[in-house]
C-alpha positions in Angstrom: 0.0 -0.1 0.3 1.9 3.2 -1.2 2.7 5.8 1.5 0.7 9.1 1.5 2.7 12.3 1.0 2.9 14.4 4.0 2.8 18.3 3.6 4.3 20.6 6.0 2.2 23.6 7.0 4.2 26.4 5.6 1.5 29.3 7.9 3.0 31.4 10.6 2.6 29.3 14.3 0.7 32.3 15.5 -2.3 31.4 13.5 -2.1 27.6 13.5 0.2 26.8 16.5 2.8 25.7 14.9 5.4 26.9 12.3 8.6 26.7 11.5 11.3 25.9 14.7 13.5 28.5 13.5 10.3 31.3 13.6 11.1 32.5 9.8 8.6 33.9 7.3 6.8 31.2 5.5 7.7 30.1 1.8 5.5 31.7 -0.5 5.3 29.9 -3.9 6.1 32.5 -6.5 5.4 32.7 -10.1 7.6 31.2 -12.8 9.5 33.4 -14.4 8.7 32.6 -18.4 5.9 34.8 -18.5 4.0 37.0 -21.5 4.0 40.8 -21.1 0.7 40.6 -19.2 2.5 39.4 -16.2 5.0 42.4 -17.1 2.6 44.5 -17.0 1.2 43.1 -13.9 4.8 43.5 -11.9 5.1 47.2 -13.1 8.1 46.3 -15.4 7.9 47.7 -19.2 7.7 45.2 -22.3 10.0 47.4 -24.0 13.7 46.7 -24.1 16.0 49.5 -22.0 17.8 52.2 -23.5 21.1 50.2 -25.0 19.6 46.9 -25.4 18.3 47.1 -28.5 19.2 44.2 -30.7 19.8 42.0 -27.7 22.7 44.4 -27.1 24.1 44.5 -23.5 24.4 48.2 -22.3 27.5 50.0 -21.3 28.2 51.2 -17.7 30.5 53.9 -16.6 32.7 53.5 -13.7 29.7 53.5 -10.8 28.3 50.3 -13.1 25.2 53.1 -14.1 23.5 52.2 -17.2 25.3 55.1 -19.9 22.9 56.2 -22.7 23.2 54.9 -26.3 23.6 58.5 -27.8 26.8 59.0 -25.6 27.8 55.7 -25.4 30.9 55.5 -27.6 30.7 54.0 -30.8 31.8 49.9 -31.3 34.8 49.4 -33.1 33.8 49.0 -36.8 35.0 46.0 -39.7 37.9 46.4 -40.9 37.8 47.6 -44.8 38.5 44.5 -46.8 40.7 44.8 -49.9 39.6 44.9 -53.3 40.2 41.9 -56.0 39.8 41.9 -59.9 39.5 38.3 -61.0 37.7 36.0 -63.6 34.8 34.0 -62.3 35.7 30.1 -62.0 32.5 28.2 -60.9 32.6 25.1 -58.9 29.4 22.6 -60.2 28.0 22.8 -57.0 27.2 26.6 -57.4 30.1 28.2 -55.7 33.0 30.0 -57.0 36.4 31.4 -57.1 37.8 35.0 -58.7 40.9 34.1 -60.4 44.2 36.5 -60.8 44.8 37.5 -64.4 48.4 38.0 -63.4 49.0 34.3 -62.6 47.8 33.0 -66.0 44.1 32.4 -64.2 46.0 29.7 -62.2 44.1 28.0 -59.4 46.1 29.7 -56.3 45.2 29.5 -52.2 44.9 33.3 -52.2 41.9 33.2 -54.9 38.8 34.6 -53.1 35.6 32.2 -52.6 32.6 33.2 -53.9 29.6 32.0 -52.2 27.0 30.4 -54.3 24.0 32.8 -52.9 25.7 35.8 -54.3 26.3 33.9 -57.6 22.8 33.1 -57.8 21.5 36.8 -56.6 23.0 38.1 -59.3 22.9 35.1 -62.1 26.8 35.4 -62.8 28.1 32.7 -65.0 31.3 31.4 -65.6 33.9 33.8 -67.2 33.1 37.1 -66.1 35.8 39.2 -64.9 34.6 40.9 -61.7 35.7 44.1 -59.1 35.0 43.0 -55.5 35.9 43.5 -52.1 37.6 40.7 -50.2 38.0 39.9 -46.3 40.1 37.3 -44.6 38.3 34.7 -43.2 38.5 33.0 -40.0 40.1 29.8 -39.4 42.8 30.5 -41.9 40.3 29.0 -44.7 41.2 31.8 -47.3 39.8 34.9 -48.4 36.1 35.7 -48.8 33.8 38.0 -51.5 32.2 40.7 -49.3 30.8 42.6 -51.6 30.7 42.5 -55.7 31.8 46.3 -56.7 30.7 45.4 -60.4 30.6 42.7 -62.9 32.4 43.6 -66.6 32.1 47.3 -65.8 28.5 47.4 -64.6 26.3 47.4 -61.7 25.6 43.8 -60.4 22.2 44.6 -60.7 22.0 45.3 -64.0 24.0 42.1 -65.3 20.8 40.3 -64.7 19.2 41.7 -67.3 21.9 40.3 -69.9 20.6 37.5 -72.5 22.5 34.4 -72.4 24.4 33.2 -75.1 22.5 30.4 -76.2 19.5 32.2 -76.7 20.7 34.9 -78.9 20.7 33.9 -83.0 23.2 33.0 -84.8 23.3 34.5 -88.6 26.4 34.4 -91.1 28.9 36.5 -91.3 28.1 39.1 -93.0 31.0 42.0 -91.3 34.5 41.5 -93.2 37.6 42.1 -90.8 40.3 43.1 -93.3 43.7 42.0 -91.9 45.8 44.2 -94.5 48.2 46.6 -92.6 50.1 47.8 -95.5 52.2 46.6 -97.6 53.4 43.8 -95.8 53.0 41.2 -94.4 51.5 39.5 -97.8 50.2 36.8 -95.5 47.4 39.4 -95.0 46.6 40.3 -98.2 46.4 37.2 -99.9 44.2 35.9 -96.9 41.9 39.1 -97.4 41.7 37.9 -101.1 41.1 34.0 -101.2 39.9 33.4 -97.8 38.4 36.2 -96.0 37.6 36.5 -92.6 34.2 37.8 -91.0 33.3 39.0 -87.7 31.6 35.5 -86.4 33.8 33.4 -88.6 34.7 29.5 -87.7 38.1 29.3 -89.6 40.5 26.1 -89.6 43.9 26.5 -90.3 44.9 23.0 -91.6 48.9 23.2 -91.0 51.8 20.6 -91.3 54.8 20.5 -89.7 56.9 23.8 -90.1 55.1 25.2 -92.4 54.7 29.2 -90.9 51.1 28.9 -89.2 52.8 30.5 -85.9 54.0 33.1 -88.0 50.6 33.2 -89.4 48.7 33.6 -86.3 51.3 36.5 -85.4 50.2 38.4 -88.4 46.8 37.5 -88.3 46.6 39.3 -84.7 48.5 42.7 -85.7 46.1 42.9 -88.4 43.2 42.7 -85.9 45.2 45.1 -83.1 46.0 47.5 -85.7 42.7 47.8 -87.5 40.0 47.2 -85.2 40.9 48.7 -81.8 36.8 47.9 -80.8 37.7 44.2 -81.0 38.3 41.8 -78.1 41.6 39.9 -78.9 42.6 36.8 -77.2 45.1 34.4 -77.4 45.0 30.6 -76.7 48.2 28.4 -76.3 47.0 24.9 -75.4 50.7 22.3 -74.8 52.4 25.0 -76.8 56.5 25.1 -76.1 57.5 27.9 -73.3 59.8 29.6 -75.5 56.8 29.6 -78.3 54.3 31.1 -75.8 57.0 33.9 -74.8 57.7 34.8 -78.5 53.7 35.1 -78.9 53.5 37.3 -75.9 56.2 39.4 -77.4 54.8 39.3 -80.9 51.1 40.0 -79.9 51.0 43.9 -80.1 47.1 44.2 -78.3 45.3 41.8 -76.7 45.5 38.8 -74.2 47.8 35.6 -74.7 46.4 32.8 -72.1 48.7 29.5 -72.6 48.8 26.0 -70.5 52.3 25.1 -71.7 53.3 21.7 -72.2 55.0 21.5 -68.7 51.3 21.8 -67.1 49.4 18.7 -66.3 45.9 17.6 -69.0 43.7 19.3 -66.1 45.3 22.8 -66.7 44.8 22.5 -70.4 41.0 21.3 -70.0 40.2 24.1 -67.3 42.2 26.5 -69.1 40.2 26.1 -72.5 37.0 25.9 -71.4 37.4 28.6 -69.2 38.9 31.1 -71.9 35.9 30.1 -74.2 33.7 31.0 -71.9 34.9 34.2 -71.2 34.8 35.3 -75.2 30.8 33.7 -74.8 30.4 36.4 -72.2 31.7 39.3 -73.8 29.8 38.2 -76.9 27.0 38.0 -75.0 27.4 41.9 -74.6 27.1 42.8 -77.9 31.0 42.7 -78.2 33.2 41.1 -80.9 35.6 38.9 -80.3 38.3 37.3 -81.6 40.1 34.3 -80.4 43.2 32.8 -81.8 43.1 29.2 -80.7 46.7 26.7 -81.2 45.9 24.4 -81.2 42.9 22.9 -81.7 44.8 19.2 -82.0 46.4 19.2 -79.1 43.7 20.4 -77.1 41.6 17.4 -78.4 44.5 15.1 -76.9 44.7 16.7 -74.2 40.3 15.8 -73.3 41.1 12.7 -75.0 43.6 11.9 -71.9 40.9 13.5 -69.6 38.8 11.4 -70.2 40.3 8.1 -69.8 39.2 4.9 -70.7 35.6 5.5 -69.9 33.7 4.5 -73.3 35.0 2.8 -76.6 38.0 4.2 -78.2 38.4 4.6 -82.0 40.9 3.9 -84.6 44.2 5.9 -83.3 43.1 5.6 -80.0 40.7 8.3 -79.3 37.9 7.8 -77.1 34.2 8.1 -78.9 33.6 11.1 -76.3 36.9 12.7 -76.4 35.7 15.0 -79.0 32.3 16.3 -77.8 34.1 19.0 -75.8 36.5 20.2 -78.3 33.8 20.4 -80.9 31.5 22.2 -79.0 34.3 24.7 -78.0 35.1 25.4 -82.1 31.3 25.2 -82.8 30.9 28.3 -79.9 32.0 30.7 -83.4 28.9 32.6 -84.8 27.5 36.3 -85.5 24.2 36.9 -83.6 21.4 39.0 -84.8 21.1 41.4 -81.9 24.9 42.2 -82.1 28.1 41.2 -80.8 30.3 38.0 -82.6 32.9 35.5 -81.6 35.4 34.3 -84.3 37.9 31.7 -83.7 40.7 30.7 -85.7 41.7 27.4 -84.5 44.8 25.4 -85.8 44.6 21.5 -86.9 48.0 19.7 -87.3 48.5 17.2 -90.2 51.2 15.1 -91.4 52.7 14.2 -88.3 52.7 10.5 -88.6 50.4 10.2 -86.1 46.9 8.3 -86.8 45.4 10.0 -83.8 46.1 13.3 -85.3 44.8 12.5 -88.5 41.4 11.1 -86.9 41.0 14.5 -85.0 41.4 16.9 -88.1 38.7 14.2 -90.0 36.7 14.9 -87.0 36.7 18.3 -87.2 37.0 19.0 -91.0 33.6 20.5 -92.3 32.8 22.4 -88.6 33.9 25.3 -90.0 32.9 27.6 -92.2 36.2 28.8 -93.7 39.4 26.7 -94.4 43.2 27.8 -94.9 45.2 25.0 -95.6 49.0 25.0 -95.5 51.1 23.4 -98.1 54.4 21.9 -96.9 55.9 22.0 -100.4 55.6 25.5 -101.0 57.5 25.5 -97.2 60.4 23.7 -98.2 60.5 25.8 -101.3 60.6 28.9 -99.1 57.6 30.4 -100.6 55.3 32.6 -97.9 52.4 32.1 -97.3 52.2 28.4 -98.1 49.0 28.4 -99.1 47.4 25.7 -101.1 45.0 28.1 -103.1 42.9 25.4 -104.7 41.6 23.7 -101.3 41.7 27.4 -99.4 38.2 29.7 -98.9 35.7 30.9 -97.4 31.5 29.8 -97.4 29.5 32.4 -98.6 32.3 35.0 -99.0 29.7 36.9 -101.1 28.2 38.4 -97.9 31.8 39.6 -97.1 32.4 41.2 -100.8 30.8 44.0 -102.5 29.8 42.9 -106.1 32.8 44.4 -107.3 35.4 42.9 -105.2 33.3 39.7 -105.2 34.1 39.8 -109.2 37.4 40.5 -109.6 38.5 38.0 -106.7 36.7 35.4 -108.5 38.4 36.3 -111.8 41.4 35.9 -109.8 40.6 32.4 -108.2 40.1 31.4 -112.3 43.3 32.2 -113.5 45.5 30.8 -110.2 43.2 27.7 -109.9 44.3 26.7 -113.8 48.4 27.0 -112.3 50.5 24.7 -110.7 50.3 25.5 -106.7 53.3 26.6 -106.4 53.7 28.4 -109.5 50.1 30.0 -108.4 51.1 31.7 -105.1 54.6 32.6 -106.6 52.9 34.7 -109.1 50.3 35.7 -107.2 52.9 37.0 -104.1 55.0 39.0 -107.0 51.9 40.6 -108.4 50.9 41.9 -105.2 54.0 43.3 -104.7 53.9 45.7 -107.4 50.9 47.6 -105.3 51.0 49.3 -101.9 47.3 47.7 -101.4 44.7 45.1 -102.3 42.3 47.8 -103.6 45.1 49.2 -106.4 45.6 45.4 -107.8 41.8 44.8 -107.3 41.2 47.9 -109.8 43.2 46.0 -112.4 41.5 43.3 -112.4 37.8 44.5 -112.2 39.4 46.7 -115.8 39.8 43.0 -117.0 43.8 43.4 -117.1 44.7 39.9 -115.6 47.5 38.1 -114.6 50.4 38.2 -116.7 
């Protein structure tokens, strides 16, 4: 049988004849402290926070322990000003990103600031944007972190959200001619203007055997773009090139940015940098700018992707993975002109006659993907005839959209004459005739008057 609880009397001894033996006051049951505002009003307490306690802040006290009014209290120490950083946004598949410094060739460094995913989602940022932001050093030695974005490609972050995406723009045929001629020399630019003109948004493929002068040709093309079109964004991408070739290209490119992943870099660097640079070009083109990208070479880029993919699928002849060509072809196919304005022109080189079955298969995969082909001939290069261009196999699709009717008629007459000759004799005759005139315009005037080559 359970015992009954015994309750002690808490009344005074004078009333009930009992009480605590010490004669102290009886214990009074006090209400619980956690009550609503009605309890505070009943006990005479204000339901508003006292002065100096807004936002759960502790009031500051003077020397005697009395609270100091907020107006007289010293200001709290402000956060240290951050450091300004300018870099290229590289996205991570998980939604966040990092800003890569241009001075480091956009390589991955521990000092690159972290960009939170919430900030990327808020301003609809995309990979390849150049951003100026304020960074602060993170706690626990985790590296710097972006605190505030100042501008995106020179505009306010809120305004960039209105820029249309690259994939939503309308692609059209190139209609604006990019003239490469910068004088009587180099003759290479004058020959390209006549036989294989390049338009804004062109997808050009230079087919080059070893030691046929493709590097000098790329430098001449970059010189023509730099001098004739200051408004065009010029970018040179070198993949798996020799370090001395990278240095030579940086010294000879007058205006523009040379980005390189030389052969002493690993495959991940080749793959990452190529995609980052093409995304950079996409961001510029979707904002209405004209971009000119020189890519050397597509063959080495495809080799890098073949190693990067690994043995994940079937292998074609030459040891090429069946999925290895997907991304390189997509990067090359990015070149186009837009009806809304802006364009991306890509001039890439493909290596042939190297003795490698893989290189030959890569060329066959890219053959026909461009709308302009410039084929170099090793026989011409061996005889030191520059430029070593095979006239019969080189040309531009829909070149009538780039030339006016008179120029197109004159160029057609030149082709008819040169195609009937031996390729070596044809190039020798053309360069000889161009050397007699200071510009192509003077030469074409004679052709238009039916004074064909002697």
